[in-house]
N, C-alpha and C positions, 0 to 999 in steps of 0.2 A: 601190894602187887596182887595178891590172891584176890584181894576185894574187887579189884579192876576187872581181873579176870572173870570173876563169877558175874559180874554185871554185863561183861560182853558176851557171854554165854546167852543170855537173852536175844542176841541179834540172829541166833541161828536156830533153824527148827532141828528137832531130834534126828530128821531124816539126813539133813546137811551135815550134822556133826559126825553121823554114822559113815556118810561118804568120805569125809575129810580124814576120818581115822582108818577107813580102808585104804585110801590112796596112800596114807603114811605106811601101813603096813606093807603094801606093795613095793615102795620105795625101799624101805628096810630090807625086804626078801630080795629085791634085785641088788642092793650093795652086797648081801650077804654071798649071793651066787658071782659075785664079781662082775655084773652086767652093767652097774651104772654108779654115778658117783653121789653119795648123800647129800652132799652140800647142794649140788645142782638140782638134785630131784626136789629138796626141801624148798629151795629157793622157787622154783617153779609152781610148786603147789601154793606156796605163800601168796605168790603172785596172782594165781586163779582166784585165792579167797578173797 
């Protein structure tokens, strides 16, 4: 699984990976503040990727 994940990283630019990680951090922050649901936020993020 790790090998496949590393291979899939080649499909994304460094900027895109940074954008995704910032979106994930925003989702987590919203959940901690009680503003959103983690599962829904993660699903929306994954559907955009």
